[in-house]
C-alpha positions as a Python dict, from the first residue, in 0.01 Angstrom:
ca = {
    (1, 'X'): (0, 0, 0),
    (2, 'X'): (-107, 255, -280),
    (3, 'X'): (99, 547, -411),
    (4, 'X'): (-164, 769, -216),
    (5, 'X'): (-76, 597, 99),
    (6, 'X'): (306, 637, 37),
    (7, 'X'): (240, 1028, -16),
    (8, 'X'): (31, 1041, 301),
    (9, 'X'): (298, 847, 506),
    (10, 'X'): (574, 1080, 370),
    (11, 'X'): (400, 1412, 463),
    (12, 'X'): (210, 1310, 765),
    (13, 'X'): (429, 1086, 948),
    (14, 'X'): (796, 1119, 846),
    (15, 'X'): (1052, 1315, 1017),
    (16, 'X'): (1313, 1410, 783),
    (17, 'X'): (1671, 1399, 928),
    (18, 'X'): (2019, 1412, 772),
    (19, 'X'): (2151, 1067, 740),
    (20, 'X'): (2348, 856, 488),
    (21, 'X'): (2126, 694, 214),
    (22, 'X'): (2179, 322, 175),
    (23, 'X'): (1881, 266, -56),
    (24, 'X'): (1934, 378, -417),
    (25, 'X'): (1678, 626, -484),
    (26, 'X'): (1838, 718, -820),
    (27, 'X'): (1670, 423, -967),
    (28, 'X'): (1353, 628, -969),
    (29, 'X'): (1257, 967, -1121),
    (30, 'X'): (999, 1232, -1064),
    (31, 'X'): (770, 1215, -761),
    (32, 'X'): (873, 843, -688),
    (33, 'X'): (1227, 960, -640),
    (34, 'X'): (1122, 1258, -413),
    (35, 'X'): (902, 1014, -204),
    (36, 'X'): (1202, 775, -199),
    (37, 'X'): (1437, 1041, -64),
    (38, 'X'): (1191, 1136, 195),
    (39, 'X'): (1154, 774, 315),
    (40, 'X'): (1513, 728, 308),
    (41, 'X'): (1578, 1025, 523),
    (42, 'X'): (1307, 962, 781),
    (43, 'X'): (1306, 835, 1130),
    (44, 'X'): (1104, 534, 1032),
    (45, 'X'): (1239, 190, 1133),
    (46, 'X'): (1412, -17, 885),
    (47, 'X'): (1117, -257, 849),
    (48, 'X'): (866, 27, 794),
    (49, 'X'): (1098, 184, 529),
    (50, 'X'): (1132, -155, 359),
    (51, 'X'): (761, -172, 314),
    (52, 'X'): (746, 174, 166),
    (53, 'X'): (1043, 105, -72),
    (54, 'X'): (875, -220, -182),
    (55, 'X'): (552, -35, -271),
    (56, 'X'): (754, 200, -481),
    (57, 'X'): (930, -76, -665),
    (58, 'X'): (607, -297, -740),
    (59, 'X'): (305, -175, -567),
    (60, 'X'): (23, -435, -548),
    (61, 'X'): (-106, -616, -850),
    (62, 'X'): (-308, -925, -969),
    (63, 'X'): (-32, -994, -1201),
    (64, 'X'): (325, -1093, -1139),
    (65, 'X'): (537, -875, -1373),
    (66, 'X'): (869, -1068, -1304),
    (67, 'X'): (1052, -846, -1527),
    (68, 'X'): (997, -553, -1278),
    (69, 'X'): (1157, -757, -997),
    (70, 'X'): (1439, -884, -1214),
    (71, 'X'): (1535, -539, -1346),
    (72, 'X'): (1540, -399, -992),
    (73, 'X'): (1752, -689, -851),
    (74, 'X'): (2020, -672, -1131),
    (75, 'X'): (2049, -291, -1091),
    (76, 'X'): (2167, -327, -737),
    (77, 'X'): (2516, -293, -617),
    (78, 'X'): (2546, -612, -410),
    (79, 'X'): (2745, -609, -87),
    (80, 'X'): (2774, -833, 202),
    (81, 'X'): (2460, -878, 415),
    (82, 'X'): (2407, -1002, 767),
    (83, 'X'): (2267, -1317, 619),
    (84, 'X'): (2568, -1396, 423),
    (85, 'X'): (2787, -1702, 476),
    (86, 'X'): (3131, -1602, 591),
    (87, 'X'): (3476, -1740, 646),
    (88, 'X'): (3843, -1648, 712),
    (89, 'X'): (4134, -1836, 593),
    (90, 'X'): (4517, -1794, 628),
    (91, 'X'): (4542, -1550, 342),
    (92, 'X'): (4181, -1501, 226),
    (93, 'X'): (3994, -1277, 465),
    (94, 'X'): (3649, -1151, 500),
    (95, 'X'): (3512, -1403, 257),
    (96, 'X'): (3140, -1400, 210),
    (97, 'X'): (2877, -1575, -19),
    (98, 'X'): (2514, -1482, -57),
    (99, 'X'): (2259, -1637, -259),
    (100, 'X'): (2062, -1324, -319),
    (101, 'X'): (1770, -1428, -542),
    (102, 'X'): (1591, -1693, -726),
    (103, 'X'): (1415, -1537, -1041),
    (104, 'X'): (1131, -1571, -1096),
    (105, 'X'): (989, -1699, -768),
    (106, 'X'): (674, -1649, -559),
    (107, 'X'): (652, -1692, -189),
    (108, 'X'): (304, -1835, -123),
    (109, 'X'): (265, -1880, 252),
    (110, 'X'): (597, -2038, 378),
    (111, 'X'): (688, -2194, 38),
    (112, 'X'): (887, -2060, -238),
    (113, 'X'): (741, -2172, -576),
    (114, 'X'): (949, -2168, -905),
    (115, 'X'): (894, -2251, -1259),
    (116, 'X'): (1104, -2505, -1476),
    (117, 'X'): (1356, -2218, -1573),
    (118, 'X'): (1505, -1996, -1316),
    (119, 'X'): (1802, -1770, -1272),
    (120, 'X'): (2017, -1766, -963),
    (121, 'X'): (2176, -1438, -846),
    (122, 'X'): (2477, -1488, -620),
    (123, 'X'): (2721, -1238, -475),
    (124, 'X'): (3066, -1286, -304),
    (125, 'X'): (3371, -1100, -199),
    (126, 'X'): (3702, -1135, -21),
    (127, 'X'): (4026, -968, 77),
    (128, 'X'): (4384, -1101, 57),
    (129, 'X'): (4598, -1025, 353),
    (130, 'X'): (4944, -1182, 395),
    (131, 'X'): (5163, -1123, 721),
    (132, 'X'): (5414, -841, 721),
    (133, 'X'): (5764, -934, 596),
    (134, 'X'): (6017, -1007, 870),
    (135, 'X'): (6363, -857, 886),
    (136, 'X'): (6601, -950, 1166),
    (137, 'X'): (6747, -662, 1360),
    (138, 'X'): (7094, -847, 1352),
    (139, 'X'): (7252, -1169, 1431),
    (140, 'X'): (7160, -1394, 1615),
    (141, 'X'): (6794, -1259, 1609),
    (142, 'X'): (6544, -1484, 1425),
    (143, 'X'): (6169, -1557, 1371),
    (144, 'X'): (6075, -1922, 1328),
    (145, 'X'): (6450, -1982, 1235),
    (146, 'X'): (6438, -1703, 971),
    (147, 'X'): (6647, -1398, 961),
    (148, 'X'): (6434, -1265, 687),
    (149, 'X'): (6099, -1380, 553),
    (150, 'X'): (5920, -1227, 268),
    (151, 'X'): (5565, -1316, 140),
    (152, 'X'): (5437, -1242, -232),
    (153, 'X'): (5095, -1328, -357),
    (154, 'X'): (5141, -1514, -680),
    (155, 'X'): (4775, -1524, -780),
    (156, 'X'): (4413, -1594, -664),
    (157, 'X'): (4107, -1742, -825),
    (158, 'X'): (3734, -1717, -714),
    (159, 'X'): (3449, -1903, -875),
    (160, 'X'): (3094, -1948, -797),
    (161, 'X'): (2882, -2239, -923),
    (162, 'X'): (2520, -2334, -890),
    (163, 'X'): (2395, -2676, -842),
    (164, 'X'): (2031, -2802, -832),
    (165, 'X'): (2009, -3126, -619),
    (166, 'X'): (2378, -3174, -659),
    (167, 'X'): (2376, -3138, -1033),
    (168, 'X'): (2601, -2847, -1168),
    (169, 'X'): (2404, -2601, -1363),
    (170, 'X'): (2656, -2332, -1442),
    (171, 'X'): (2910, -2075, -1289),
    (172, 'X'): (2903, -1721, -1242),
    (173, 'X'): (2702, -1458, -1045),
    (174, 'X'): (2393, -1501, -1269),
    (175, 'X'): (2332, -1863, -1373),
    (176, 'X'): (2033, -2018, -1545),
    (177, 'X'): (1913, -2332, -1403),
    (178, 'X'): (1658, -2605, -1476),
    (179, 'X'): (1408, -2727, -1217),
    (180, 'X'): (1259, -3067, -1272),
    (181, 'X'): (1110, -3130, -930),
    (182, 'X'): (1105, -2995, -578),
    (183, 'X'): (1483, -2897, -538),
    (184, 'X'): (1752, -2756, -337),
    (185, 'X'): (1920, -2474, -524),
    (186, 'X'): (2284, -2427, -388),
    (187, 'X'): (2547, -2172, -469),
    (188, 'X'): (2918, -2275, -398),
    (189, 'X'): (3210, -2044, -382),
    (190, 'X'): (3555, -2155, -441),
    (191, 'X'): (3856, -1929, -357),
    (192, 'X'): (4216, -2017, -391),
    (193, 'X'): (4501, -1781, -284),
    (194, 'X'): (4852, -1874, -393),
    (195, 'X'): (5125, -1723, -189),
    (196, 'X'): (5511, -1771, -210),
    (197, 'X'): (5728, -1733, 102),
    (198, 'X'): (6104, -1668, 68),
    (199, 'X'): (6298, -1788, 374),
    (200, 'X'): (6635, -1644, 461),
    (201, 'X'): (6886, -1799, 719),
    (202, 'X'): (7181, -1671, 890),
    (203, 'X'): (7492, -1794, 701),
    (204, 'X'): (7800, -1783, 911),
    (205, 'X'): (8133, -1749, 742),
    (206, 'X'): (8503, -1649, 821),
    (207, 'X'): (8548, -1303, 728),
    (208, 'X'): (8909, -1265, 871),
    (209, 'X'): (9208, -1509, 868),
    (210, 'X'): (9512, -1512, 1068),
    (211, 'X'): (9835, -1712, 1139),
    (212, 'X'): (9626, -1975, 1322),
    (213, 'X'): (9323, -1982, 1084),
    (214, 'X'): (9005, -1781, 1100),
    (215, 'X'): (9025, -1500, 1331),
    (216, 'X'): (8677, -1352, 1288),
    (217, 'X'): (8338, -1481, 1193),
    (218, 'X'): (8071, -1275, 1009),
    (219, 'X'): (7697, -1347, 954),
    (220, 'X'): (7498, -1291, 650),
    (221, 'X'): (7130, -1325, 601),
    (222, 'X'): (7131, -1536, 299),
    (223, 'X'): (6843, -1688, 78),
    (224, 'X'): (6774, -2056, 184),
    (225, 'X'): (6455, -2162, 5),
    (226, 'X'): (6110, -2068, -105),
    (227, 'X'): (5785, -2218, 23),
    (228, 'X'): (5455, -2207, -185),
    (229, 'X'): (5116, -2224, 13),
    (230, 'X'): (4754, -2217, -130),
    (231, 'X'): (4475, -2104, 109),
    (232, 'X'): (4147, -2280, -16),
    (233, 'X'): (3821, -2137, 108),
    (234, 'X'): (3490, -2316, 26),
    (235, 'X'): (3158, -2170, 118),
    (236, 'X'): (2775, -2264, 15),
    (237, 'X'): (2448, -2111, 43),
    (238, 'X'): (2135, -2267, -48),
    (239, 'X'): (1747, -2269, -42),
    (240, 'X'): (1470, -2519, -78),
    (241, 'X'): (1220, -2442, -367),
    (242, 'X'): (897, -2617, -490),
    (243, 'X'): (827, -2659, -858),
    (244, 'X'): (499, -2502, -943),
    (245, 'X'): (300, -2759, -1142),
    (246, 'X'): (-62, -2645, -1093),
    (247, 'X'): (-271, -2585, -1393),
    (248, 'X'): (-593, -2411, -1407),
    (249, 'X'): (-920, -2623, -1425),
    (250, 'X'): (-1208, -2424, -1581),
    (251, 'X'): (-1525, -2555, -1708),
    (252, 'X'): (-1783, -2357, -1918),
    (253, 'X'): (-2148, -2470, -1915),
    (254, 'X'): (-2432, -2356, -2129),
    (255, 'X'): (-2773, -2404, -1971),
    (256, 'X'): (-3009, -2210, -2175),
    (257, 'X'): (-3031, -1965, -2465),
    (258, 'X'): (-3345, -1735, -2523),
    (259, 'X'): (-3387, -1417, -2724),
    (260, 'X'): (-3025, -1387, -2781),
    (261, 'X'): (-2924, -1430, -2409),
    (262, 'X'): (-2714, -1705, -2295),
    (263, 'X'): (-2738, -1840, -1944),
    (264, 'X'): (-2430, -2041, -1829),
    (265, 'X'): (-2214, -2131, -1538),
    (266, 'X'): (-1829, -2122, -1498),
    (267, 'X'): (-1644, -2358, -1249),
    (268, 'X'): (-1281, -2267, -1193),
    (269, 'X'): (-1007, -2369, -961),
    (270, 'X'): (-634, -2370, -934),
    (271, 'X'): (-599, -2028, -1085),
    (272, 'X'): (-445, -1701, -975),
    (273, 'X'): (-654, -1511, -1222),
    (274, 'X'): (-882, -1576, -1524),
    (275, 'X'): (-1083, -1375, -1768),
    (276, 'X'): (-1389, -1485, -1965),
    (277, 'X'): (-1414, -1247, -2260),
    (278, 'X'): (-1709, -1242, -2518),
    (279, 'X'): (-1748, -1001, -2800),
    (280, 'X'): (-1894, -716, -2588),
    (281, 'X'): (-1855, -863, -2229),
    (282, 'X'): (-1598, -958, -1980),
    (283, 'X'): (-1588, -1142, -1658),
    (284, 'X'): (-1250, -1116, -1450),
    (285, 'X'): (-1168, -1284, -1125),
    (286, 'X'): (-842, -1305, -936),
    (287, 'X'): (-753, -1515, -630),
    (288, 'X'): (-411, -1330, -543),
    (289, 'X'): (-249, -1007, -499),
    (290, 'X'): (117, -976, -558),
    (291, 'X'): (359, -761, -344),
    (292, 'X'): (720, -719, -344),
    (293, 'X'): (922, -825, -37),
    (294, 'X'): (1260, -669, 26),
    (295, 'X'): (1560, -855, 190),
    (296, 'X'): (1636, -508, 359),
    (297, 'X'): (1952, -303, 413),
    (298, 'X'): (2201, -297, 260),
    (299, 'X'): (2095, -462, -60),
    (300, 'X'): (1713, -449, -73),
    (301, 'X'): (1669, -755, -299),
    (302, 'X'): (1306, -812, -415),
    (303, 'X'): (1091, -1129, -416),
    (304, 'X'): (732, -1146, -503),
    (305, 'X'): (496, -1273, -222),
    (306, 'X'): (135, -1388, -316),
    (307, 'X'): (-144, -1286, -83),
    (308, 'X'): (-478, -1456, -103),
    (309, 'X'): (-727, -1191, -218),
    (310, 'X'): (-1045, -1270, -427),
    (311, 'X'): (-1204, -990, -644),
    (312, 'X'): (-1436, -982, -940),
    (313, 'X'): (-1509, -730, -1208),
    (314, 'X'): (-1771, -742, -1478),
    (315, 'X'): (-1864, -572, -1801),
    (316, 'X'): (-2189, -624, -1992),
    (317, 'X'): (-2244, -955, -1809),
    (318, 'X'): (-2482, -1050, -1518),
    (319, 'X'): (-2422, -1282, -1235),
    (320, 'X'): (-2696, -1440, -1010),
    (321, 'X'): (-2689, -1752, -805),
    (322, 'X'): (-2354, -1883, -954),
    (323, 'X'): (-2501, -1827, -1303),
    (324, 'X'): (-2391, -1577, -1557),
    (325, 'X'): (-2615, -1412, -1831),
    (326, 'X'): (-2451, -1262, -2142),
    (327, 'X'): (-2636, -1098, -2441),
    (328, 'X'): (-2379, -1217, -2709),
    (329, 'X'): (-2140, -1516, -2650),
    (330, 'X'): (-1973, -1489, -2979),
    (331, 'X'): (-1582, -1452, -3004),
    (332, 'X'): (-1552, -1611, -2672),
    (333, 'X'): (-1189, -1658, -2517),
    (334, 'X'): (-1080, -1790, -2187),
    (335, 'X'): (-733, -1648, -2045),
    (336, 'X'): (-630, -1807, -1722),
    (337, 'X'): (-318, -1760, -1519),
    (338, 'X'): (-111, -1925, -1241),
    (339, 'X'): (186, -1783, -1061),
    (340, 'X'): (409, -1839, -1368),
    (341, 'X'): (207, -1931, -1677),
    (342, 'X'): (-65, -1791, -1886),
    (343, 'X'): (-308, -1998, -2078),
    (344, 'X'): (-519, -1866, -2354),
    (345, 'X'): (-784, -2074, -2539),
    (346, 'X'): (-1105, -2049, -2723),
    (347, 'X'): (-1410, -2126, -2512),
    (348, 'X'): (-1518, -2493, -2506),
    (349, 'X'): (-1870, -2495, -2397),
    (350, 'X'): (-2060, -2796, -2240),
    (351, 'X'): (-2420, -2812, -2330),
    (352, 'X'): (-2616, -2886, -2016),
    (353, 'X'): (-2974, -2756, -2015),
    (354, 'X'): (-3132, -2727, -1679),
    (355, 'X'): (-3446, -2937, -1657),
    (356, 'X'): (-3750, -2737, -1597),
    (357, 'X'): (-4054, -2831, -1400),
    (358, 'X'): (-4297, -3048, -1617),
    (359, 'X'): (-4592, -2885, -1745),
    (360, 'X'): (-4916, -2951, -1576),
    (361, 'X'): (-5131, -3187, -1778),
    (362, 'X'): (-5512, -3128, -1777),
    (363, 'X'): (-5694, -3433, -1677),
    (364, 'X'): (-6018, -3530, -1831),
    (365, 'X'): (-6328, -3511, -1630),
    (366, 'X'): (-6566, -3802, -1637),
    (367, 'X'): (-6952, -3774, -1660),
    (368, 'X'): (-6999, -3766, -1292),
    (369, 'X'): (-6752, -3491, -1235),
    (370, 'X'): (-6924, -3275, -1516),
    (371, 'X'): (-7265, -3340, -1344),
    (372, 'X'): (-7118, -3229, -985),
    (373, 'X'): (-6961, -2920, -1144),
    (374, 'X'): (-7296, -2809, -1305),
    (375, 'X'): (-7491, -2862, -1007),
    (376, 'X'): (-7262, -2654, -792),
    (377, 'X'): (-7295, -2380, -1055),
    (378, 'X'): (-7666, -2415, -1064),
    (379, 'X'): (-7692, -2370, -681),
    (380, 'X'): (-7452, -2080, -678),
    (381, 'X'): (-7654, -1895, -947),
    (382, 'X'): (-7985, -1941, -764),
    (383, 'X'): (-7843, -1841, -433),
    (384, 'X'): (-7728, -1508, -594),
    (385, 'X'): (-8072, -1445, -749),
    (386, 'X'): (-8227, -1509, -398),
    (387, 'X'): (-8008, -1245, -256),
    (388, 'X'): (-8107, -995, -515),
    (389, 'X'): (-8476, -1043, -464),
    (390, 'X'): (-8441, -1002, -85),
    (391, 'X'): (-8260, -687, -141),
    (392, 'X'): (-8501, -527, -346),
    (393, 'X'): (-8815, -676, -183),
    (394, 'X'): (-8702, -504, 149),
    (395, 'X'): (-8686, -148, -34),
    (396, 'X'): (-9064, -175, -128),
    (397, 'X'): (-9182, -264, 211),
}
């Protein structure tokens, strides 16, 4: 969707109502920020809003511009989403893990393609909650044999690691990883919460002695022992990716050259875009348009999606029946692109002249043919004289 369409949608279709803004419009400035605020405060569905936000972030382009997607994703304050993996332990509560993004990546159809070197953006969170301390109201009341029980958190650790096909790539929330083949990229979260529990038991002792021994017993809640517990939580989140190994196949052919004009053909496949540039002429073709797809509220993580879309633009070059005609083929360069790579090279032309029809060859006439030809001419001339005589003879009668 173009910027004009966004503005049209904002002013013709949006009903602005007060509401909390989950999308960070402060990322933008100027008219884009104004449009963002209008979208955020509208009555559109979340899906419709997400499409408009995506257009603000990236728009639609025949080029990938992965840095735009990366900058956006890293600027987000990541929180738990509905798709996050979750768990609750004894002390670790509200644990979540979300593998937010593989960067760079392109969704083509139903497949997520990646290059050899990627970054994995992961988020996680958790709370620590221990039971309330227990204090007996008096002897002989107890809880699980304790007259007093106190909990104290001695420490906690949380670590995220990224694995590719089971091979460790690194730890952290933003990890570089290497892809050698079609793979499963997995983020793992390990949380350990260490808690110490102090147990107190009733201690009965003689608090008053008489002539015949102990006359009164008293009870004191006395420390008995401590117990150490570790709550371990393990979560994982993963995505299957396909290594993009496609390289463009482009062949340039020269068929003819005359009066400074070159006639040729170009055969191209396995490209997302390419440009054939001469000194004063260019031919550009694209096979895809790229758009951002957002994960939706509350994080709006962006991923690029490739949409098949063929287009062509020409400058000082003529196309007809698959052939191109260019006035000056000097300084020729060929730039081709896939989802992730750009290839620049000088033009390597194949000379392949097109065979023209053979010229007709005049056949020598033999003597009989000359005689027949001359006789035909003689008859034709005499016939014309006869017609002229008849014409004028009739006028003098």
